[in-house]
DRENZALO-282000 format. One record per atom (N, C-alpha, C, O): residue number from 1; y, z, x. Coordinates in steps of 0.2 Angstrom, whole numbers. Atoms other than C-alpha are relative to their C-alpha. Example, Ala and Ser with C-alpha at 12.3 -4.5 7.8 and 13.67 -1.06 7.14 Angstrom:
BEGIN
[r 1 [-6 0 4]];
[r 1 [-22 39 62]];
[r 1 [6 0 4]];
[r 1 [5 3 9]];
[r 2 [-6 -1 -4]];
[r 2 [-5 36 68]];
[r 2 [5 3 -4]];
[r 2 [11 4 -1]];
% end
This chain:
BEGIN
[r 1 [5 2 -6]];
[r 1 [113 -43 90]];
[r 1 [-7 -1 -3]];
[r 1 [-9 3 -8]];
[r 2 [7 0 3]];
[r 2 [95 -49 86]];
[r 2 [-4 4 3]];
[r 2 [-2 7 9]];
[r 3 [5 -5 -2]];
[r 3 [81 -37 88]];
[r 3 [-2 -2 7]];
[r 3 [-2 2 12]];
[r 4 [2 2 -6]];
[r 4 [74 -47 102]];
[r 4 [4 0 6]];
[r 4 [3 0 12]];
[r 5 [-5 0 -6]];
[r 5 [90 -47 112]];
[r 5 [2 6 2]];
[r 5 [7 7 6]];
[r 6 [-3 -7 -2]];
[r 6 [92 -28 112]];
[r 6 [-3 1 7]];
[r 6 [-9 -1 8]];
[r 7 [1 -1 -7]];
[r 7 [92 -24 131]];
[r 7 [-6 4 0]];
[r 7 [-7 10 -3]];
[r 8 [5 -4 -1]];
[r 8 [75 -18 136]];
[r 8 [-6 -2 -4]];
[r 8 [-12 -1 -3]];
[r 9 [5 3 4]];
[r 9 [66 -26 122]];
[r 9 [-5 -5 3]];
[r 9 [-12 -4 3]];
[r 10 [3 5 -4]];
[r 10 [61 -41 132]];
[r 10 [0 2 7]];
[r 10 [5 4 10]];
[r 11 [6 4 2]];
[r 11 [50 -44 141]];
[r 11 [-6 4 -2]];
[r 11 [-12 2 -4]];
[r 12 [6 -5 3]];
[r 12 [40 -28 135]];
[r 12 [-3 -3 -6]];
[r 12 [-9 -2 -6]];
[r 13 [3 2 6]];
[r 13 [37 -35 118]];
[r 13 [-1 -7 -1]];
[r 13 [-1 -9 -7]];
[r 14 [1 7 1]];
[r 14 [36 -52 121]];
[r 14 [-6 -4 -4]];
[r 14 [-6 -8 -8]];
[r 15 [7 2 4]];
[r 15 [17 -54 115]];
[r 15 [-2 5 -5]];
[r 15 [-8 5 -7]];
[r 16 [2 -5 5]];
[r 16 [18 -41 103]];
[r 16 [0 -2 -7]];
[r 16 [2 -7 -9]];
[r 17 [1 2 8]];
[r 17 [14 -41 84]];
[r 17 [7 0 -3]];
[r 17 [8 -4 -8]];
[r 18 [-8 0 3]];
[r 18 [33 -37 81]];
[r 18 [3 -6 1]];
[r 18 [7 -8 -3]];
[r 19 [-3 7 -2]];
[r 19 [37 -53 90]];
[r 19 [-2 -6 -5]];
[r 19 [1 -11 -6]];
[r 20 [2 6 5]];
[r 20 [28 -63 76]];
[r 20 [3 1 -6]];
[r 20 [2 -3 -11]];
[r 21 [-3 -1 6]];
[r 21 [38 -55 62]];
[r 21 [7 -3 0]];
[r 21 [10 -5 5]];
[r 22 [-7 3 2]];
[r 22 [54 -61 54]];
[r 22 [5 5 3]];
[r 22 [11 3 5]];
[r 23 [-4 -5 -2]];
[r 23 [62 -45 60]];
[r 23 [2 -2 8]];
[r 23 [8 0 10]];
[r 24 [-1 1 -7]];
[r 24 [61 -51 78]];
[r 24 [6 -4 1]];
[r 24 [10 -3 6]];
[r 25 [-6 4 -1]];
[r 25 [75 -64 75]];
[r 25 [5 2 -5]];
[r 25 [9 -2 -8]];
[r 26 [-5 -2 4]];
[r 26 [85 -53 63]];
[r 26 [5 4 3]];
[r 26 [3 8 8]];
[r 27 [-5 -4 -3]];
[r 27 [101 -45 67]];
[r 27 [-2 7 -2]];
[r 27 [-4 9 -7]];
[r 28 [2 -7 1]];
[r 28 [98 -26 69]];
[r 28 [4 4 -5]];
[r 28 [2 8 -9]];
[r 29 [-3 -3 5]];
[r 29 [112 -22 58]];
[r 29 [-2 -1 -7]];
[r 29 [0 2 -12]];
[r 30 [3 2 7]];
[r 30 [103 -30 44]];
[r 30 [-7 3 -2]];
[r 30 [-10 3 -7]];
[r 31 [7 -3 1]];
[r 31 [86 -21 47]];
[r 31 [1 6 -3]];
[r 31 [5 10 -1]];
[r 32 [0 -6 3]];
[r 32 [82 -7 36]];
[r 32 [-6 5 2]];
[r 32 [-11 2 4]];
[r 33 [6 -3 -2]];
[r 33 [70 7 39]];
[r 33 [-6 -2 -6]];
[r 33 [-12 -1 -4]];
[r 34 [5 3 5]];
[r 34 [61 1 23]];
[r 34 [-4 -6 3]];
[r 34 [-10 -6 3]];
[r 35 [3 6 -3]];
[r 35 [58 -15 31]];
[r 35 [-6 1 5]];
[r 35 [-11 -1 5]];
[r 36 [4 -2 -5]];
[r 36 [51 -7 46]];
[r 36 [-6 3 -2]];
[r 36 [-12 2 1]];
[r 37 [5 -4 2]];
[r 37 [39 4 37]];
[r 37 [-4 -5 -4]];
[r 37 [-10 -5 -3]];
[r 38 [4 5 3]];
[r 38 [33 -11 27]];
[r 38 [-4 -5 4]];
[r 38 [-9 -6 3]];
[r 39 [3 4 -5]];
[r 39 [29 -21 42]];
[r 39 [-6 4 3]];
[r 39 [-11 1 4]];
[r 40 [5 -5 -3]];
[r 40 [19 -6 49]];
[r 40 [-6 0 -5]];
[r 40 [-12 -1 -3]];
[r 41 [6 -1 5]];
[r 41 [9 -4 33]];
[r 41 [-4 -7 -1]];
[r 41 [-10 -7 -2]];
[r 42 [4 7 1]];
[r 42 [5 -23 32]];
[r 42 [-5 -1 6]];
[r 42 [-11 -2 5]];
[r 43 [4 1 -6]];
[r 43 [-1 -24 50]];
[r 43 [-6 5 1]];
[r 43 [-12 3 2]];
[r 44 [5 -5 -1]];
[r 44 [-10 -8 50]];
[r 44 [-6 -1 -6]];
[r 44 [-12 1 -5]];
[r 45 [5 1 5]];
[r 45 [-19 -13 34]];
[r 45 [-5 -6 2]];
[r 45 [-11 -7 1]];
[r 46 [4 5 -3]];
[r 46 [-25 -29 42]];
[r 46 [-4 2 6]];
[r 46 [-10 0 7]];
[r 47 [3 -3 -6]];
[r 47 [-30 -21 58]];
[r 47 [2 7 3]];
[r 47 [8 8 5]];
[r 48 [-2 -7 -1]];
[r 48 [-30 -3 61]];
[r 48 [1 1 8]];
[r 48 [4 6 10]];
[r 49 [-1 0 -7]];
[r 49 [-30 -6 80]];
[r 49 [7 -2 2]];
[r 49 [8 -1 8]];
[r 50 [-7 2 -1]];
[r 50 [-12 -14 78]];
[r 50 [3 5 4]];
[r 50 [3 11 2]];
[r 51 [-6 -5 -4]];
[r 51 [1 -6 90]];
[r 51 [6 -1 -3]];
[r 51 [11 2 0]];
[r 52 [-7 2 3]];
[r 52 [15 -12 78]];
[r 52 [4 6 -1]];
[r 52 [10 6 0]];
[r 53 [-4 -5 1]];
[r 53 [20 6 75]];
[r 53 [3 2 6]];
[r 53 [8 5 6]];
[r 54 [-2 -2 -7]];
[r 54 [21 10 94]];
[r 54 [6 -5 2]];
[r 54 [10 -3 6]];
[r 55 [-4 5 -3]];
[r 55 [30 -7 97]];
[r 55 [8 1 -4]];
[r 55 [13 1 0]];
[r 56 [-6 -2 4]];
[r 56 [43 -2 83]];
[r 56 [4 5 3]];
[r 56 [10 5 4]];
[r 57 [-3 -5 -3]];
[r 57 [46 14 90]];
[r 57 [2 0 6]];
[r 57 [7 3 8]];
[r 58 [-3 2 -7]];
[r 58 [48 7 107]];
[r 58 [7 -4 -1]];
[r 58 [12 -2 3]];
[r 59 [-6 4 1]];
[r 59 [61 -5 100]];
[r 59 [6 4 -1]];
[r 59 [11 3 1]];
[r 60 [-5 -5 2]];
[r 60 [70 9 92]];
[r 60 [3 4 6]];
[r 60 [9 5 6]];
[r 61 [-2 -3 -5]];
[r 61 [71 18 108]];
[r 61 [4 -3 5]];
[r 61 [8 0 8]];
[r 62 [-4 4 -4]];
[r 62 [78 4 117]];
[r 62 [7 -1 -4]];
[r 62 [13 -1 -1]];
[r 63 [-6 0 3]];
[r 63 [91 3 103]];
[r 63 [5 6 1]];
[r 63 [11 6 2]];
[r 64 [-4 -6 -1]];
[r 64 [96 21 105]];
[r 64 [3 0 7]];
[r 64 [8 2 9]];
[r 65 [-2 0 -7]];
[r 65 [97 19 124]];
[r 65 [7 -5 0]];
[r 65 [12 -4 3]];
[r 66 [-6 5 0]];
[r 66 [109 3 121]];
[r 66 [6 3 -4]];
[r 66 [12 2 -1]];
[r 67 [-5 -4 3]];
[r 67 [120 14 109]];
[r 67 [2 5 5]];
[r 67 [8 6 6]];
[r 68 [-2 -6 -4]];
[r 68 [120 28 121]];
[r 68 [4 -3 6]];
[r 68 [9 0 8]];
[r 69 [-4 3 -5]];
[r 69 [126 16 135]];
[r 69 [6 -5 -3]];
[r 69 [9 -9 0]];
[r 70 [-6 3 3]];
[r 70 [139 9 123]];
[r 70 [-1 -8 1]];
[r 70 [4 -11 3]];
[r 71 [1 6 -1]];
[r 71 [131 -8 124]];
[r 71 [0 -3 -7]];
[r 71 [1 -9 -8]];
[r 72 [0 3 8]];
[r 72 [130 -10 104]];
[r 72 [2 6 -4]];
[r 72 [2 12 -2]];
[r 73 [-3 -6 3]];
[r 73 [137 1 91]];
[r 73 [-6 2 -4]];
[r 73 [-12 0 -4]];
[r 74 [5 -4 4]];
[r 74 [126 13 80]];
[r 74 [-2 -4 -7]];
[r 74 [2 -6 -11]];
[r 75 [2 3 6]];
[r 75 [115 6 67]];
[r 75 [-5 4 -3]];
[r 75 [-7 9 0]];
[r 76 [4 -5 5]];
[r 76 [104 14 53]];
[r 76 [-7 0 3]];
[r 76 [-10 6 3]];
[r 77 [7 0 -2]];
[r 77 [87 10 61]];
[r 77 [0 4 6]];
[r 77 [-6 6 9]];
[r 78 [0 -5 -6]];
[r 78 [92 21 76]];
[r 78 [-4 6 -1]];
[r 78 [-7 9 3]];
[r 79 [3 -6 2]];
[r 79 [86 36 66]];
[r 79 [-7 -2 -4]];
[r 79 [-9 3 -7]];
[r 80 [7 2 3]];
[r 80 [70 27 60]];
[r 80 [-5 5 2]];
[r 80 [-6 8 8]];
[r 81 [7 -4 -1]];
[r 81 [54 38 57]];
[r 81 [-5 -4 -4]];
[r 81 [-5 -4 -10]];
[r 82 [6 3 3]];
[r 82 [38 29 53]];
[r 82 [-3 4 -4]];
[r 82 [-3 10 -3]];
[r 83 [5 -4 4]];
[r 83 [27 35 39]];
[r 83 [-7 0 2]];
[r 83 [-12 2 -1]];
[r 84 [7 0 -2]];
[r 84 [13 32 50]];
[r 84 [-5 -4 -4]];
[r 84 [-4 -10 -6]];
[r 85 [5 4 4]];
[r 85 [-3 27 41]];
[r 85 [0 2 -8]];
[r 85 [-5 0 -11]];
[r 86 [0 -3 6]];
[r 86 [2 36 25]];
[r 86 [3 -4 -5]];
[r 86 [8 -1 -9]];
[r 87 [-4 4 5]];
[r 87 [8 21 15]];
[r 87 [-4 -6 0]];
[r 87 [-8 -8 5]];
[r 88 [3 6 1]];
[r 88 [3 5 8]];
[r 88 [4 -5 -3]];
[r 88 [8 -3 -7]];
[r 89 [-5 5 3]];
[r 89 [12 -11 3]];
[r 89 [-3 -2 -7]];
[r 89 [-9 -2 -8]];
[r 90 [1 2 7]];
[r 90 [11 -18 -15]];
[r 90 [-6 -6 1]];
[r 90 [-11 -6 -2]];
[r 91 [4 6 -1]];
[r 91 [3 -34 -7]];
[r 91 [-7 2 2]];
[r 91 [-12 -1 0]];
[r 92 [7 -2 -2]];
[r 92 [-11 -24 2]];
[r 92 [-4 4 -5]];
[r 92 [-10 4 -5]];
[r 93 [3 -3 6]];
[r 93 [-15 -14 -13]];
[r 93 [-3 -4 -5]];
[r 93 [-9 -3 -7]];
[r 94 [4 5 4]];
[r 94 [-18 -30 -23]];
[r 94 [-5 -3 4]];
[r 94 [-10 -4 1]];
[r 95 [6 2 -4]];
[r 95 [-28 -37 -9]];
[r 95 [-6 4 -1]];
[r 95 [-11 1 -2]];
[r 96 [6 -4 0]];
[r 96 [-40 -23 -10]];
[r 96 [-2 1 -7]];
[r 96 [-8 0 -8]];
[r 97 [2 1 7]];
[r 97 [-40 -22 -29]];
[r 97 [-4 -6 -2]];
[r 97 [-9 -6 -6]];
[r 98 [5 6 2]];
[r 98 [-46 -40 -30]];
[r 98 [-6 -1 3]];
[r 98 [-9 -5 1]];
[r 99 [6 1 -4]];
[r 99 [-60 -37 -19]];
[r 99 [-5 4 -5]];
[r 99 [-11 3 -5]];
[r 100 [4 -3 5]];
[r 100 [-67 -26 -34]];
[r 100 [-1 -4 -6]];
[r 100 [3 -8 -7]];
[r 101 [0 3 7]];
[r 101 [-74 -31 -51]];
[r 101 [5 2 -4]];
[r 101 [8 7 -2]];
[r 102 [-6 -1 5]];
[r 102 [-62 -31 -65]];
[r 102 [0 7 -2]];
[r 102 [5 10 -1]];
[r 103 [0 -6 3]];
[r 103 [-68 -15 -73]];
[r 103 [2 6 6]];
[r 103 [6 10 5]];
[r 104 [-1 -5 -7]];
[r 104 [-69 -6 -55]];
[r 104 [8 0 1]];
[r 104 [11 5 3]];
[r 105 [-6 0 -2]];
[r 105 [-51 -12 -52]];
[r 105 [5 4 -5]];
[r 105 [9 7 -3]];
[r 106 [-3 -5 5]];
[r 106 [-45 -4 -68]];
[r 106 [0 6 0]];
[r 106 [4 10 0]];
[r 107 [1 -8 -1]];
[r 107 [-53 12 -65]];
[r 107 [3 3 6]];
[r 107 [5 8 6]];
[r 108 [-3 -3 -6]];
[r 108 [-47 14 -47]];
[r 108 [8 0 -1]];
[r 108 [12 5 1]];
[r 109 [-7 0 2]];
[r 109 [-30 9 -53]];
[r 109 [2 6 -5]];
[r 109 [7 9 -4]];
[r 110 [0 -5 5]];
[r 110 [-31 21 -68]];
[r 110 [0 7 4]];
[r 110 [4 12 3]];
[r 111 [1 -6 -3]];
[r 111 [-36 35 -56]];
[r 111 [6 1 5]];
[r 111 [9 6 5]];
[r 112 [-7 -1 -4]];
[r 112 [-21 32 -44]];
[r 112 [6 2 -4]];
[r 112 [10 5 -2]];
[r 113 [-6 -1 4]];
[r 113 [-9 32 -58]];
[r 113 [-1 7 -4]];
[r 113 [4 11 -5]];
[r 114 [1 -6 4]];
[r 114 [-16 47 -68]];
[r 114 [-1 6 5]];
[r 114 [0 12 2]];
[r 115 [2 -6 -4]];
[r 115 [-21 58 -53]];
[r 115 [-6 3 -1]];
[r 115 [-8 8 3]];
[r 116 [7 -2 1]];
[r 116 [-38 60 -59]];
[r 116 [-5 -3 6]];
[r 116 [-4 -9 8]];
[r 117 [5 1 -5]];
[r 117 [-53 59 -46]];
[r 117 [-4 -6 -3]];
[r 117 [-5 -6 -9]];
[r 118 [4 6 2]];
[r 118 [-64 43 -46]];
[r 118 [-5 3 -5]];
[r 118 [-7 0 -10]];
[r 119 [6 -3 4]];
[r 119 [-78 55 -53]];
[r 119 [2 1 -7]];
[r 119 [-1 0 -12]];
[r 120 [-3 -2 7]];
[r 120 [-67 61 -67]];
[r 120 [1 -6 -4]];
[r 120 [-1 -7 -10]];
[r 121 [-1 6 3]];
[r 121 [-62 43 -71]];
[r 121 [-7 -3 -2]];
[r 121 [-7 -6 -8]];
[r 122 [6 3 2]];
[r 122 [-80 37 -72]];
[r 122 [-3 3 -6]];
[r 122 [-6 0 -10]];
[r 123 [2 -4 6]];
[r 123 [-84 51 -84]];
[r 123 [5 1 -6]];
[r 123 [5 5 -10]];
[r 124 [-5 0 5]];
[r 124 [-68 48 -95]];
[r 124 [-2 -3 -6]];
[r 124 [-5 -9 -5]];
[r 125 [1 3 6]];
[r 125 [-71 45 -113]];
[r 125 [6 -2 -3]];
[r 125 [12 0 -1]];
[r 126 [-6 4 3]];
[r 126 [-60 34 -124]];
[r 126 [4 6 -4]];
[r 126 [10 5 -4]];
[r 127 [-3 -4 3]];
[r 127 [-55 49 -134]];
[r 127 [4 5 4]];
[r 127 [9 8 2]];
[r 128 [-4 -4 -5]];
[r 128 [-48 58 -118]];
[r 128 [5 -4 3]];
[r 128 [10 -1 6]];
[r 129 [-4 4 -4]];
[r 129 [-40 43 -111]];
[r 129 [8 1 -1]];
[r 129 [11 2 4]];
[r 130 [-6 0 1]];
[r 130 [-23 44 -119]];
[r 130 [4 7 3]];
[r 130 [10 7 5]];
[r 131 [-2 -7 -3]];
[r 131 [-21 63 -113]];
[r 131 [0 -1 7]];
[r 131 [5 1 11]];
[r 132 [-1 1 -8]];
[r 132 [-25 58 -95]];
[r 132 [5 -5 2]];
[r 132 [8 -5 7]];
[r 133 [-6 6 -2]];
[r 133 [-12 43 -96]];
[r 133 [6 2 -2]];
[r 133 [11 -2 -2]];
[r 134 [-6 -2 3]];
[r 134 [1 53 -104]];
[r 134 [6 0 5]];
[r 134 [12 -1 3]];
[r 135 [-5 0 -5]];
[r 135 [12 53 -88]];
[r 135 [2 -7 3]];
[r 135 [6 -8 7]];
[r 136 [0 6 -3]];
[r 136 [10 35 -83]];
[r 136 [0 -6 -5]];
[r 136 [-5 -7 -9]];
[r 137 [-1 6 5]];
[r 137 [16 19 -93]];
[r 137 [-6 -5 3]];
[r 137 [-9 -9 -1]];
[r 138 [4 4 -1]];
[r 138 [4 9 -82]];
[r 138 [-7 2 -1]];
[r 138 [-11 -3 -3]];
[r 139 [6 -3 2]];
[r 139 [-11 20 -85]];
[r 139 [-1 -2 -8]];
[r 139 [-7 -4 -10]];
[r 140 [1 1 7]];
[r 140 [-8 18 -104]];
[r 140 [0 -8 -1]];
[r 140 [-2 -10 -7]];
[r 141 [1 7 0]];
[r 141 [-7 -1 -101]];
[r 141 [-7 -2 1]];
[r 141 [-10 -7 -2]];
[r 142 [7 2 -2]];
[r 142 [-24 -2 -93]];
[r 142 [-4 3 -6]];
[r 142 [-9 -1 -8]];
[r 143 [4 -1 6]];
[r 143 [-31 8 -108]];
[r 143 [1 -5 -5]];
[r 143 [-4 -6 -9]];
[r 144 [0 5 5]];
[r 144 [-25 -5 -120]];
[r 144 [-4 -7 2]];
[r 144 [-5 -11 -2]];
[r 145 [4 7 -3]];
[r 145 [-34 -19 -109]];
[r 145 [-7 2 1]];
[r 145 [-10 -2 4]];
[r 146 [7 -1 -1]];
[r 146 [-50 -10 -109]];
[r 146 [-4 -1 -6]];
[r 146 [-3 3 -11]];
[r 147 [4 2 5]];
[r 147 [-63 -17 -121]];
[r 147 [-4 7 -2]];
[r 147 [-7 10 2]];
[r 148 [3 -5 2]];
[r 148 [-70 -3 -132]];
[r 148 [-7 -2 -2]];
[r 148 [-8 -7 -5]];
[r 149 [7 1 2]];
[r 149 [-89 -2 -134]];
[r 149 [-3 4 -5]];
[r 149 [0 10 -5]];
[r 150 [3 -4 5]];
[r 150 [-99 4 -149]];
[r 150 [-7 3 3]];
[r 150 [-10 6 0]];
[r 151 [7 -2 -3]];
[r 151 [-114 7 -137]];
[r 151 [2 6 5]];
[r 151 [-3 10 8]];
[r 152 [-1 -6 -4]];
[r 152 [-105 21 -126]];
[r 152 [7 2 -2]];
[r 152 [11 -1 -5]];
[r 153 [-7 -3 2]];
[r 153 [-90 33 -127]];
[r 153 [4 0 6]];
[r 153 [10 2 6]];
[r 154 [-4 0 -6]];
[r 154 [-84 29 -109]];
[r 154 [5 -5 0]];
[r 154 [4 -11 -2]];
[r 155 [-5 6 -1]];
[r 155 [-68 20 -106]];
[r 155 [-1 -5 5]];
[r 155 [-1 -10 3]];
[r 156 [2 4 -4]];
[r 156 [-74 12 -91]];
[r 156 [-7 -1 1]];
[r 156 [-11 3 3]];
[r 157 [7 1 1]];
[r 157 [-91 4 -93]];
[r 157 [-2 -7 2]];
[r 157 [3 -11 3]];
[r 158 [3 6 -2]];
[r 158 [-102 -10 -87]];
[r 158 [-7 0 -3]];
[r 158 [-10 4 -6]];
[r 159 [6 1 3]];
[r 159 [-118 -18 -93]];
[r 159 [-6 0 5]];
[r 159 [-5 -3 10]];
[r 160 [6 0 -5]];
[r 160 [-135 -14 -85]];
[r 160 [-4 -7 -2]];
[r 160 [-3 -11 -7]];
[r 161 [5 6 0]];
[r 161 [-150 -27 -84]];
[r 161 [-3 0 -8]];
[r 161 [-5 -5 -11]];
[r 162 [3 0 7]];
[r 162 [-156 -21 -102]];
[r 162 [7 -1 -5]];
[r 162 [6 1 -11]];
[r 163 [-6 2 4]];
[r 163 [-138 -26 -108]];
[r 163 [2 7 -4]];
[r 163 [6 7 -9]];
[r 164 [-3 -6 2]];
[r 164 [-134 -7 -111]];
[r 164 [7 1 3]];
[r 164 [8 -2 8]];
[r 165 [-6 -1 -2]];
[r 165 [-117 -1 -109]];
[r 165 [0 7 3]];
[r 165 [-3 12 0]];
[r 166 [0 -7 -4]];
[r 166 [-115 14 -95]];
[r 166 [6 0 3]];
[r 166 [9 -5 4]];
[r 167 [-6 -1 -4]];
[r 167 [-102 22 -85]];
[r 167 [-1 -3 7]];
[r 167 [-7 -5 9]];
[r 168 [1 4 -7]];
[r 168 [-98 14 -68]];
[r 168 [-3 5 5]];
[r 168 [-2 11 5]];
[r 169 [4 -3 -5]];
[r 169 [-109 19 -54]];
[r 169 [3 -3 8]];
[r 169 [5 -8 9]];
[r 170 [-2 2 -7]];
[r 170 [-104 19 -35]];
[r 170 [7 -2 1]];
[r 170 [8 -6 5]];
[r 171 [-8 3 0]];
[r 171 [-85 17 -38]];
[r 171 [3 2 6]];
[r 171 [7 -1 9]];
[r 172 [-3 -3 -6]];
[r 172 [-81 28 -23]];
[r 172 [-2 -5 6]];
[r 172 [3 -6 10]];
[r 173 [2 5 -5]];
[r 173 [-91 16 -11]];
[r 173 [3 -6 -1]];
[r 173 [4 -10 4]];
[r 174 [-4 7 1]];
[r 174 [-84 0 -19]];
[r 174 [7 1 2]];
[r 174 [9 -4 5]];
[r 175 [-8 -1 -3]];
[r 175 [-66 7 -16]];
[r 175 [0 0 7]];
[r 175 [4 -4 10]];
[r 176 [0 0 -7]];
[r 176 [-71 11 1]];
[r 176 [-1 -7 4]];
[r 176 [2 -8 9]];
[r 177 [2 6 -3]];
[r 177 [-78 -6 5]];
[r 177 [6 -5 -2]];
[r 177 [7 -10 2]];
[r 178 [-5 5 2]];
[r 178 [-63 -15 -4]];
[r 178 [6 2 5]];
[r 178 [9 -3 8]];
[r 179 [-5 -1 -4]];
[r 179 [-50 -6 6]];
[r 179 [-1 3 7]];
[r 179 [4 3 11]];
[r 180 [1 -1 -7]];
[r 180 [-58 0 22]];
[r 180 [0 7 2]];
[r 180 [-1 9 7]];
[r 181 [0 -7 -1]];
[r 181 [-55 18 20]];
[r 181 [-1 5 -7]];
[r 181 [-1 2 -12]];
[r 182 [3 -3 7]];
[r 182 [-60 32 7]];
[r 182 [6 1 -4]];
[r 182 [12 1 -2]];
[r 183 [-5 0 6]];
[r 183 [-51 35 -9]];
[r 183 [6 5 1]];
[r 183 [12 4 -1]];
[r 184 [-5 -6 -1]];
[r 184 [-42 52 -4]];
[r 184 [6 -3 4]];
[r 184 [11 -2 3]];
[r 185 [-6 3 -3]];
[r 185 [-32 42 9]];
[r 185 [3 -5 -3]];
[r 185 [9 -6 -2]];
[r 186 [-3 6 4]];
[r 186 [-29 27 -3]];
[r 186 [5 4 -4]];
[r 186 [11 2 -5]];
[r 187 [-4 -4 4]];
[r 187 [-22 40 -15]];
[r 187 [6 3 3]];
[r 187 [12 3 0]];
[r 188 [-5 -2 -5]];
[r 188 [-11 47 -1]];
[r 188 [5 -5 1]];
[r 188 [11 -5 0]];
[r 189 [-4 6 -2]];
[r 189 [-5 30 4]];
[r 189 [4 -3 -7]];
[r 189 [9 -5 -6]];
[r 190 [-3 3 6]];
[r 190 [-2 25 -15]];
[r 190 [6 5 -1]];
[r 190 [11 2 -3]];
[r 191 [-5 -4 1]];
[r 191 [10 40 -16]];
[r 191 [7 -3 4]];
[r 191 [12 -1 3]];
[r 192 [-6 3 -4]];
[r 192 [21 31 -3]];
[r 192 [0 -7 1]];
[r 192 [1 -10 6]];
[r 193 [0 7 1]];
[r 193 [19 14 -9]];
[r 193 [6 -4 2]];
[r 193 [12 -1 1]];
[r 194 [-7 3 -3]];
[r 194 [31 1 -1]];
[r 194 [-1 -7 -5]];
[r 194 [-6 -11 -5]];
[r 195 [-1 6 4]];
[r 195 [37 -13 -13]];
[r 195 [2 -5 5]];
[r 195 [8 -6 7]];
[r 196 [-2 5 -5]];
[r 196 [37 -28 -1]];
[r 196 [2 -7 -2]];
[r 196 [4 -8 -8]];
[r 197 [-3 7 2]];
[r 197 [41 -47 -1]];
[r 197 [-3 -2 -7]];
[r 197 [0 -5 -11]];
[r 198 [4 2 6]];
[r 198 [27 -50 -14]];
[r 198 [3 2 -6]];
[r 198 [4 -2 -11]];
[r 199 [-2 -3 6]];
[r 199 [33 -38 -26]];
[r 199 [8 -2 -2]];
[r 199 [10 -3 -8]];
[r 200 [-7 3 2]];
[r 200 [52 -44 -24]];
[r 200 [0 -7 -2]];
[r 200 [4 -9 -7]];
[r 201 [1 7 1]];
[r 201 [46 -62 -25]];
[r 201 [-1 -1 -9]];
[r 201 [3 -5 -12]];
[r 202 [1 0 8]];
[r 202 [40 -58 -44]];
[r 202 [6 2 -3]];
[r 202 [7 2 -9]];
[r 203 [-6 -3 3]];
[r 203 [57 -50 -47]];
[r 203 [-1 6 -3]];
[r 203 [3 8 -8]];
[r 204 [2 -7 2]];
[r 204 [50 -33 -50]];
[r 204 [5 5 2]];
[r 204 [6 10 -2]];
[r 205 [-4 -5 -3]];
[r 205 [63 -24 -40]];
[r 205 [7 -2 -3]];
[r 205 [12 2 -1]];
[r 206 [-7 1 2]];
[r 206 [79 -32 -49]];
[r 206 [1 4 -6]];
[r 206 [7 4 -9]];
% end
């Protein structure tokens, strides 16, 4: 049975965000909790006011009613629990990172991977970098792609008007403007990152 065909889903969700997704015309037996969380994360990233999470919860409640009334067989998503706002898709992470300058992008991603705060990362010196990145392959790759300057000891640096190399400034504010929420929330979302269609398209999940 298609999601939109579950008794009670229509007409209630006819004009919903959920109705604009591929899940709307997907057989409920083929829908996974992972996919539902990915859809929620995508819509919430684009618009915090989206009711997609409530729409999915309503659809799941209708699925459970249909199961109880023996109209359909039990399916996995009947036990769906959303991750609420504590997740982010790879696509949305990349969209936010691309709004930053290249060096800021590397610093933010290094912070997410290493567990260091943005303040700690901006003060990180080259000689300390490998220790900070010891538990993350991606963080070590970032180090390899950071140009070393003879004018400063900082791993992440930028040139000022006098062409001097100095540590990054206002990284916390830059990250907030790029993602629309503070870095602490971004770090929490990163712990629950969802590998969506973009990631699968590149073959990274194979």
